[in-house]
Gaussian input, Z-matrix of N, CA and C with variables (Angstrom, degrees):
# hf/3-21g

backbone

0 1
 N
 C     1     B1
 C     2     B2     1     A1
 N     3     B3     2     A2     1     D1
 C     4     B4     3     A3     2     D2
 C     5     B5     4     A4     3     D3
 N     6     B6     5     A5     4     D4
 C     7     B7     6     A6     5     D5
 C     8     B8     7     A7     6     D6
 N     9     B9     8     A8     7     D7
 C    10    B10     9     A9     8     D8
 C    11    B11    10    A10     9     D9
 N    12    B12    11    A11    10    D10
 C    13    B13    12    A12    11    D11
 C    14    B14    13    A13    12    D12
 N    15    B15    14    A14    13    D13
 C    16    B16    15    A15    14    D14
 C    17    B17    16    A16    15    D15
 N    18    B18    17    A17    16    D16
 C    19    B19    18    A18    17    D17
 C    20    B20    19    A19    18    D18
 N    21    B21    20    A20    19    D19
 C    22    B22    21    A21    20    D20
 C    23    B23    22    A22    21    D21
 N    24    B24    23    A23    22    D22
 C    25    B25    24    A24    23    D23
 C    26    B26    25    A25    24    D24
 N    27    B27    26    A26    25    D25
 C    28    B28    27    A27    26    D26
 C    29    B29    28    A28    27    D27
 N    30    B30    29    A29    28    D28
 C    31    B31    30    A30    29    D29
 C    32    B32    31    A31    30    D30
 N    33    B33    32    A32    31    D31
 C    34    B34    33    A33    32    D32
 C    35    B35    34    A34    33    D33
 N    36    B36    35    A35    34    D34
 C    37    B37    36    A36    35    D35
 C    38    B38    37    A37    36    D36
 N    39    B39    38    A38    37    D37
 C    40    B40    39    A39    38    D38
 C    41    B41    40    A40    39    D39
 N    42    B42    41    A41    40    D40
 C    43    B43    42    A42    41    D41
 C    44    B44    43    A43    42    D42
 N    45    B45    44    A44    43    D43
 C    46    B46    45    A45    44    D44
 C    47    B47    46    A46    45    D45
 N    48    B48    47    A47    46    D46
 C    49    B49    48    A48    47    D47
 C    50    B50    49    A49    48    D48
 N    51    B51    50    A50    49    D49
 C    52    B52    51    A51    50    D50
 C    53    B53    52    A52    51    D51
 N    54    B54    53    A53    52    D52
 C    55    B55    54    A54    53    D53
 C    56    B56    55    A55    54    D54
 N    57    B57    56    A56    55    D55
 C    58    B58    57    A57    56    D56
 C    59    B59    58    A58    57    D57
 N    60    B60    59    A59    58    D58
 C    61    B61    60    A60    59    D59
 C    62    B62    61    A61    60    D60
 N    63    B63    62    A62    61    D61
 C    64    B64    63    A63    62    D62
 C    65    B65    64    A64    63    D63
 N    66    B66    65    A65    64    D64
 C    67    B67    66    A66    65    D65
 C    68    B68    67    A67    66    D66
 N    69    B69    68    A68    67    D67
 C    70    B70    69    A69    68    D68
 C    71    B71    70    A70    69    D69
 N    72    B72    71    A71    70    D70
 C    73    B73    72    A72    71    D71
 C    74    B74    73    A73    72    D72
 N    75    B75    74    A74    73    D73
 C    76    B76    75    A75    74    D74
 C    77    B77    76    A76    75    D75
 N    78    B78    77    A77    76    D76
 C    79    B79    78    A78    77    D77
 C    80    B80    79    A79    78    D78
 N    81    B81    80    A80    79    D79
 C    82    B82    81    A81    80    D80
 C    83    B83    82    A82    81    D81
 N    84    B84    83    A83    82    D82
 C    85    B85    84    A84    83    D83
 C    86    B86    85    A85    84    D84
 N    87    B87    86    A86    85    D85
 C    88    B88    87    A87    86    D86
 C    89    B89    88    A88    87    D87
 N    90    B90    89    A89    88    D88
 C    91    B91    90    A90    89    D89
 C    92    B92    91    A91    90    D90
 N    93    B93    92    A92    91    D91
 C    94    B94    93    A93    92    D92
 C    95    B95    94    A94    93    D93
 N    96    B96    95    A95    94    D94
 C    97    B97    96    A96    95    D95
 C    98    B98    97    A97    96    D96
 N    99    B99    98    A98    97    D97
 C   100   B100    99    A99    98    D98
 C   101   B101   100   A100    99    D99
 N   102   B102   101   A101   100   D100
 C   103   B103   102   A102   101   D101
 C   104   B104   103   A103   102   D102
 N   105   B105   104   A104   103   D103
 C   106   B106   105   A105   104   D104
 C   107   B107   106   A106   105   D105
 N   108   B108   107   A107   106   D106
 C   109   B109   108   A108   107   D107
 C   110   B110   109   A109   108   D108
 N   111   B111   110   A110   109   D109
 C   112   B112   111   A111   110   D110
 C   113   B113   112   A112   111   D111
 N   114   B114   113   A113   112   D112
 C   115   B115   114   A114   113   D113
 C   116   B116   115   A115   114   D114
 N   117   B117   116   A116   115   D115
 C   118   B118   117   A117   116   D116
 C   119   B119   118   A118   117   D117
 N   120   B120   119   A119   118   D118
 C   121   B121   120   A120   119   D119
 C   122   B122   121   A121   120   D120
 N   123   B123   122   A122   121   D121
 C   124   B124   123   A123   122   D122
 C   125   B125   124   A124   123   D123
 N   126   B126   125   A125   124   D124
 C   127   B127   126   A126   125   D125
 C   128   B128   127   A127   126   D126
 N   129   B129   128   A128   127   D127
 C   130   B130   129   A129   128   D128
 C   131   B131   130   A130   129   D129
 N   132   B132   131   A131   130   D130
 C   133   B133   132   A132   131   D131
 C   134   B134   133   A133   132   D132
 N   135   B135   134   A134   133   D133
 C   136   B136   135   A135   134   D134
 C   137   B137   136   A136   135   D135
 N   138   B138   137   A137   136   D136
 C   139   B139   138   A138   137   D137
 C   140   B140   139   A139   138   D138
 N   141   B141   140   A140   139   D139
 C   142   B142   141   A141   140   D140
 C   143   B143   142   A142   141   D141
 N   144   B144   143   A143   142   D142
 C   145   B145   144   A144   143   D143
 C   146   B146   145   A145   144   D144
 N   147   B147   146   A146   145   D145
 C   148   B148   147   A147   146   D146
 C   149   B149   148   A148   147   D147
 N   150   B150   149   A149   148   D148
 C   151   B151   150   A150   149   D149
 C   152   B152   151   A151   150   D150
 N   153   B153   152   A152   151   D151
 C   154   B154   153   A153   152   D152
 C   155   B155   154   A154   153   D153
 N   156   B156   155   A155   154   D154
 C   157   B157   156   A156   155   D155
 C   158   B158   157   A157   156   D156
 N   159   B159   158   A158   157   D157
 C   160   B160   159   A159   158   D158
 C   161   B161   160   A160   159   D159
 N   162   B162   161   A161   160   D160
 C   163   B163   162   A162   161   D161
 C   164   B164   163   A163   162   D162
 N   165   B165   164   A164   163   D163
 C   166   B166   165   A165   164   D164
 C   167   B167   166   A166   165   D165
 N   168   B168   167   A167   166   D166
 C   169   B169   168   A168   167   D167
 C   170   B170   169   A169   168   D168
 N   171   B171   170   A170   169   D169
 C   172   B172   171   A171   170   D170
 C   173   B173   172   A172   171   D171
 N   174   B174   173   A173   172   D172
 C   175   B175   174   A174   173   D173
 C   176   B176   175   A175   174   D174
 N   177   B177   176   A176   175   D175
 C   178   B178   177   A177   176   D176
 C   179   B179   178   A178   177   D177
 N   180   B180   179   A179   178   D178
 C   181   B181   180   A180   179   D179
 C   182   B182   181   A181   180   D180
 N   183   B183   182   A182   181   D181
 C   184   B184   183   A183   182   D182
 C   185   B185   184   A184   183   D183
 N   186   B186   185   A185   184   D184
 C   187   B187   186   A186   185   D185
 C   188   B188   187   A187   186   D186
 N   189   B189   188   A188   187   D187
 C   190   B190   189   A189   188   D188
 C   191   B191   190   A190   189   D189
 N   192   B192   191   A191   190   D190
 C   193   B193   192   A192   191   D191
 C   194   B194   193   A193   192   D192
 N   195   B195   194   A194   193   D193
 C   196   B196   195   A195   194   D194
 C   197   B197   196   A196   195   D195
 N   198   B198   197   A197   196   D196
 C   199   B199   198   A198   197   D197
 C   200   B200   199   A199   198   D198
 N   201   B201   200   A200   199   D199
 C   202   B202   201   A201   200   D200
 C   203   B203   202   A202   201   D201
 N   204   B204   203   A203   202   D202
 C   205   B205   204   A204   203   D203
 C   206   B206   205   A205   204   D204
 N   207   B207   206   A206   205   D205
 C   208   B208   207   A207   206   D206
 C   209   B209   208   A208   207   D207
 N   210   B210   209   A209   208   D208
 C   211   B211   210   A210   209   D209
 C   212   B212   211   A211   210   D210
 N   213   B213   212   A212   211   D211
 C   214   B214   213   A213   212   D212
 C   215   B215   214   A214   213   D213
 N   216   B216   215   A215   214   D214
 C   217   B217   216   A216   215   D215
 C   218   B218   217   A217   216   D216
 N   219   B219   218   A218   217   D217
 C   220   B220   219   A219   218   D218
 C   221   B221   220   A220   219   D219
 N   222   B222   221   A221   220   D220
 C   223   B223   222   A222   221   D221
 C   224   B224   223   A223   222   D222
 N   225   B225   224   A224   223   D223
 C   226   B226   225   A225   224   D224
 C   227   B227   226   A226   225   D225
 N   228   B228   227   A227   226   D226
 C   229   B229   228   A228   227   D227
 C   230   B230   229   A229   228   D228
 N   231   B231   230   A230   229   D229
 C   232   B232   231   A231   230   D230
 C   233   B233   232   A232   231   D231
 N   234   B234   233   A233   232   D232
 C   235   B235   234   A234   233   D233
 C   236   B236   235   A235   234   D234
 N   237   B237   236   A236   235   D235
 C   238   B238   237   A237   236   D236
 C   239   B239   238   A238   237   D237
 N   240   B240   239   A239   238   D238
 C   241   B241   240   A240   239   D239
 C   242   B242   241   A241   240   D240

   B1=1.4391
   B2=1.5228
   B3=1.3026
   B4=1.4623
   B5=1.5146
   B6=1.3267
   B7=1.4591
   B8=1.5221
   B9=1.3408
   B10=1.4641
   B11=1.5292
   B12=1.3259
   B13=1.4663
   B14=1.5201
   B15=1.3141
   B16=1.4560
   B17=1.5243
   B18=1.3223
   B19=1.4610
   B20=1.5222
   B21=1.3266
   B22=1.4530
   B23=1.5202
   B24=1.3342
   B25=1.4628
   B26=1.5144
   B27=1.3061
   B28=1.4520
   B29=1.5233
   B30=1.3575
   B31=1.4602
   B32=1.5259
   B33=1.3092
   B34=1.4577
   B35=1.5206
   B36=1.3023
   B37=1.4599
   B38=1.5280
   B39=1.3196
   B40=1.4651
   B41=1.5252
   B42=1.3436
   B43=1.4662
   B44=1.5237
   B45=1.3283
   B46=1.4502
   B47=1.5252
   B48=1.3252
   B49=1.4628
   B50=1.5228
   B51=1.3279
   B52=1.4648
   B53=1.5228
   B54=1.3395
   B55=1.4608
   B56=1.5216
   B57=1.3252
   B58=1.4652
   B59=1.5276
   B60=1.3192
   B61=1.4628
   B62=1.5170
   B63=1.3264
   B64=1.4612
   B65=1.5211
   B66=1.3178
   B67=1.4592
   B68=1.5199
   B69=1.3283
   B70=1.4517
   B71=1.5225
   B72=1.3021
   B73=1.4591
   B74=1.5121
   B75=1.3353
   B76=1.4553
   B77=1.5225
   B78=1.3206
   B79=1.4572
   B80=1.5211
   B81=1.3322
   B82=1.4490
   B83=1.5168
   B84=1.3214
   B85=1.4615
   B86=1.5254
   B87=1.3347
   B88=1.4593
   B89=1.5208
   B90=1.3207
   B91=1.4549
   B92=1.5280
   B93=1.3286
   B94=1.4545
   B95=1.5151
   B96=1.3296
   B97=1.4595
   B98=1.5209
   B99=1.3253
   B100=1.4545
   B101=1.5182
   B102=1.3301
   B103=1.4583
   B104=1.5178
   B105=1.3242
   B106=1.4573
   B107=1.5131
   B108=1.3276
   B109=1.4491
   B110=1.5089
   B111=1.3110
   B112=1.4711
   B113=1.5234
   B114=1.3317
   B115=1.4536
   B116=1.5254
   B117=1.3346
   B118=1.4622
   B119=1.5279
   B120=1.3345
   B121=1.4637
   B122=1.5243
   B123=1.3181
   B124=1.4592
   B125=1.5226
   B126=1.3298
   B127=1.4657
   B128=1.5170
   B129=1.3210
   B130=1.4608
   B131=1.5190
   B132=1.3312
   B133=1.4636
   B134=1.5267
   B135=1.3507
   B136=1.4646
   B137=1.5230
   B138=1.3241
   B139=1.4608
   B140=1.5231
   B141=1.3153
   B142=1.4660
   B143=1.5211
   B144=1.3470
   B145=1.4563
   B146=1.5212
   B147=1.3336
   B148=1.4637
   B149=1.5201
   B150=1.3373
   B151=1.4678
   B152=1.5243
   B153=1.3283
   B154=1.4528
   B155=1.5087
   B156=1.3183
   B157=1.4584
   B158=1.5230
   B159=1.3176
   B160=1.4555
   B161=1.5164
   B162=1.2994
   B163=1.4542
   B164=1.5151
   B165=1.3080
   B166=1.4525
   B167=1.5240
   B168=1.3319
   B169=1.4533
   B170=1.5125
   B171=1.3100
   B172=1.4589
   B173=1.5215
   B174=1.3307
   B175=1.4589
   B176=1.5251
   B177=1.3373
   B178=1.4651
   B179=1.5338
   B180=1.3368
   B181=1.4645
   B182=1.5171
   B183=1.3379
   B184=1.4647
   B185=1.5329
   B186=1.3344
   B187=1.4641
   B188=1.5288
   B189=1.3251
   B190=1.4613
   B191=1.5237
   B192=1.3029
   B193=1.4639
   B194=1.5233
   B195=1.3080
   B196=1.4471
   B197=1.5187
   B198=1.3053
   B199=1.4668
   B200=1.5288
   B201=1.3256
   B202=1.4522
   B203=1.5110
   B204=1.3277
   B205=1.4669
   B206=1.5083
   B207=1.3096
   B208=1.4601
   B209=1.5170
   B210=1.3295
   B211=1.4584
   B212=1.5258
   B213=1.3143
   B214=1.4615
   B215=1.5228
   B216=1.3178
   B217=1.4733
   B218=1.5220
   B219=1.3127
   B220=1.4631
   B221=1.5294
   B222=1.3205
   B223=1.4641
   B224=1.5273
   B225=1.3282
   B226=1.4565
   B227=1.5158
   B228=1.3145
   B229=1.4665
   B230=1.5338
   B231=1.3277
   B232=1.4664
   B233=1.5266
   B234=1.3343
   B235=1.4620
   B236=1.5297
   B237=1.3158
   B238=1.4667
   B239=1.5227
   B240=1.3341
   B241=1.4646
   B242=1.5085
   A1=107.93
   A2=118.14
   A3=121.30
   A4=110.35
   A5=115.96
   A6=120.18
   A7=111.06
   A8=117.86
   A9=120.75
   A10=109.98
   A11=116.60
   A12=119.68
   A13=111.78
   A14=117.06
   A15=120.89
   A16=110.93
   A17=116.59
   A18=120.63
   A19=111.66
   A20=118.63
   A21=121.76
   A22=113.32
   A23=117.50
   A24=120.59
   A25=110.89
   A26=115.34
   A27=121.81
   A28=106.23
   A29=117.70
   A30=119.55
   A31=112.28
   A32=114.73
   A33=120.61
   A34=109.83
   A35=115.95
   A36=121.90
   A37=110.05
   A38=117.63
   A39=121.68
   A40=111.36
   A41=116.95
   A42=120.48
   A43=110.28
   A44=116.29
   A45=121.03
   A46=110.30
   A47=117.90
   A48=121.65
   A49=111.01
   A50=116.92
   A51=120.88
   A52=111.01
   A53=117.00
   A54=120.61
   A55=111.29
   A56=117.29
   A57=120.16
   A58=111.08
   A59=116.77
   A60=120.26
   A61=111.02
   A62=116.72
   A63=121.10
   A64=110.69
   A65=115.81
   A66=120.72
   A67=112.76
   A68=117.56
   A69=120.98
   A70=114.13
   A71=118.77
   A72=122.23
   A73=114.33
   A74=118.27
   A75=120.26
   A76=112.22
   A77=118.93
   A78=121.71
   A79=112.62
   A80=117.90
   A81=120.71
   A82=111.72
   A83=117.79
   A84=121.24
   A85=111.01
   A86=118.54
   A87=122.28
   A88=111.96
   A89=117.36
   A90=120.72
   A91=110.59
   A92=115.57
   A93=121.23
   A94=114.33
   A95=117.86
   A96=122.38
   A97=110.58
   A98=115.51
   A99=120.98
   A100=107.08
   A101=116.05
   A102=121.88
   A103=109.41
   A104=116.05
   A105=120.70
   A106=109.65
   A107=114.96
   A108=121.37
   A109=109.62
   A110=116.06
   A111=121.77
   A112=108.91
   A113=116.14
   A114=121.46
   A115=107.76
   A116=116.23
   A117=120.68
   A118=112.18
   A119=117.37
   A120=120.64
   A121=109.39
   A122=114.63
   A123=121.76
   A124=105.46
   A125=116.21
   A126=121.86
   A127=108.35
   A128=116.70
   A129=123.02
   A130=109.89
   A131=117.71
   A132=120.65
   A133=112.84
   A134=117.83
   A135=121.29
   A136=111.49
   A137=114.57
   A138=121.29
   A139=107.19
   A140=116.56
   A141=122.04
   A142=105.90
   A143=116.12
   A144=121.40
   A145=111.29
   A146=115.60
   A147=122.99
   A148=108.19
   A149=116.02
   A150=120.13
   A151=110.95
   A152=116.09
   A153=120.43
   A154=115.19
   A155=118.57
   A156=121.02
   A157=109.29
   A158=117.33
   A159=121.38
   A160=113.14
   A161=117.85
   A162=122.06
   A163=109.29
   A164=116.76
   A165=120.41
   A166=109.70
   A167=115.11
   A168=120.93
   A169=109.98
   A170=116.58
   A171=122.27
   A172=108.04
   A173=115.03
   A174=121.31
   A175=108.15
   A176=117.79
   A177=119.45
   A178=110.35
   A179=116.06
   A180=120.74
   A181=111.76
   A182=117.50
   A183=120.35
   A184=111.64
   A185=118.09
   A186=121.22
   A187=112.18
   A188=117.11
   A189=121.07
   A190=112.80
   A191=117.53
   A192=120.02
   A193=108.87
   A194=116.27
   A195=120.48
   A196=113.73
   A197=118.21
   A198=122.43
   A199=109.33
   A200=116.48
   A201=120.17
   A202=113.38
   A203=116.30
   A204=121.45
   A205=108.32
   A206=115.28
   A207=120.02
   A208=113.00
   A209=117.98
   A210=120.86
   A211=110.48
   A212=114.98
   A213=120.95
   A214=108.73
   A215=117.59
   A216=120.32
   A217=111.61
   A218=115.19
   A219=122.29
   A220=109.34
   A221=116.47
   A222=121.90
   A223=109.15
   A224=115.84
   A225=122.25
   A226=113.69
   A227=117.16
   A228=121.24
   A229=110.15
   A230=116.24
   A231=121.47
   A232=108.03
   A233=115.28
   A234=121.25
   A235=109.42
   A236=115.47
   A237=121.10
   A238=108.26
   A239=115.12
   A240=121.19
   A241=110.13
   D1=133.60
   D2=-178.43
   D3=-80.45
   D4=160.79
   D5=179.70
   D6=-64.29
   D7=-26.60
   D8=177.42
   D9=-64.99
   D10=-39.23
   D11=178.34
   D12=-69.73
   D13=-36.53
   D14=-179.16
   D15=-68.80
   D16=-37.89
   D17=-177.06
   D18=-58.98
   D19=-34.54
   D20=-178.11
   D21=-86.72
   D22=-4.28
   D23=-177.04
   D24=-89.57
   D25=151.31
   D26=172.83
   D27=-131.28
   D28=79.97
   D29=-174.08
   D30=-65.39
   D31=145.12
   D32=178.71
   D33=-85.92
   D34=172.71
   D35=176.20
   D36=-60.04
   D37=-39.29
   D38=178.61
   D39=-65.42
   D40=-39.07
   D41=176.69
   D42=-61.21
   D43=-43.89
   D44=-179.92
   D45=-64.67
   D46=-43.35
   D47=178.62
   D48=-61.66
   D49=-39.45
   D50=178.57
   D51=-65.23
   D52=-40.48
   D53=177.42
   D54=-64.37
   D55=-40.84
   D56=177.30
   D57=-63.75
   D58=-44.66
   D59=179.45
   D60=-62.49
   D61=-39.44
   D62=178.40
   D63=-65.10
   D64=-39.97
   D65=-176.91
   D66=-74.03
   D67=-41.85
   D68=-173.25
   D69=-108.66
   D70=-10.87
   D71=-174.89
   D72=-56.22
   D73=-42.74
   D74=-177.06
   D75=-71.33
   D76=-14.70
   D77=-178.72
   D78=-87.94
   D79=-3.91
   D80=179.61
   D81=-62.48
   D82=-22.63
   D83=179.45
   D84=-63.66
   D85=-21.81
   D86=179.72
   D87=-73.02
   D88=-31.15
   D89=-174.33
   D90=-60.62
   D91=124.69
   D92=-179.76
   D93=82.42
   D94=-0.55
   D95=-178.93
   D96=-102.16
   D97=155.36
   D98=172.52
   D99=-95.37
   D100=124.28
   D101=-179.48
   D102=-127.86
   D103=158.64
   D104=176.98
   D105=-91.89
   D106=141.94
   D107=177.45
   D108=-143.62
   D109=169.07
   D110=-179.54
   D111=-114.77
   D112=131.81
   D113=177.46
   D114=-71.04
   D115=120.41
   D116=-178.63
   D117=-104.40
   D118=-15.32
   D119=178.59
   D120=-166.65
   D121=157.80
   D122=170.80
   D123=-120.71
   D124=122.67
   D125=-179.40
   D126=-123.31
   D127=112.89
   D128=-178.21
   D129=50.85
   D130=-105.66
   D131=-176.23
   D132=-113.00
   D133=23.34
   D134=178.47
   D135=-130.76
   D136=149.73
   D137=172.91
   D138=-99.74
   D139=131.99
   D140=176.52
   D141=-95.17
   D142=121.13
   D143=-170.87
   D144=-122.95
   D145=130.49
   D146=177.58
   D147=-97.62
   D148=117.56
   D149=176.42
   D150=-113.79
   D151=16.04
   D152=175.33
   D153=89.81
   D154=13.22
   D155=176.79
   D156=-97.12
   D157=-172.21
   D158=-176.08
   D159=-71.64
   D160=-20.06
   D161=179.62
   D162=-140.26
   D163=157.64
   D164=179.30
   D165=-83.54
   D166=157.42
   D167=174.75
   D168=-97.01
   D169=158.09
   D170=176.76
   D171=-123.65
   D172=123.62
   D173=-177.37
   D174=-123.33
   D175=128.30
   D176=177.37
   D177=-57.37
   D178=137.33
   D179=-179.51
   D180=-59.51
   D181=-29.84
   D182=-179.50
   D183=-63.33
   D184=-20.61
   D185=178.20
   D186=-70.31
   D187=-18.45
   D188=-177.57
   D189=-93.36
   D190=-15.62
   D191=-179.54
   D192=-100.09
   D193=151.42
   D194=179.62
   D195=84.95
   D196=-2.27
   D197=178.25
   D198=-109.53
   D199=43.07
   D200=-178.34
   D201=84.76
   D202=6.76
   D203=178.42
   D204=-119.48
   D205=139.30
   D206=179.99
   D207=-90.32
   D208=-26.79
   D209=-175.01
   D210=-129.49
   D211=153.60
   D212=176.01
   D213=-69.25
   D214=155.25
   D215=-179.91
   D216=-67.23
   D217=160.20
   D218=178.74
   D219=-112.73
   D220=159.96
   D221=178.63
   D222=-56.10
   D223=132.60
   D224=-179.73
   D225=95.66
   D226=-15.81
   D227=-177.83
   D228=-77.07
   D229=144.33
   D230=175.43
   D231=-89.84
   D232=134.33
   D233=-178.30
   D234=-133.67
   D235=160.19
   D236=173.23
   D237=-101.02
   D238=130.72
   D239=179.46
   D240=-133.06

């Protein structure tokens, strides 16, 4: 849709809800699941992880230690989250 078409629109709350459901609805399968992701950055005490969604996740580094791992993950490493 071009910006000219959007400028003349006045979407309702239901239209917005439908767009959100369309955008995020298929990702609900991730909730509660363990998925693999790649560490793209370490910021202070969190790992920034890309699992292929629109935004990266942030997981405290302390979540990676004590679960059979001695060290926190490094940038580029694949992890399960």
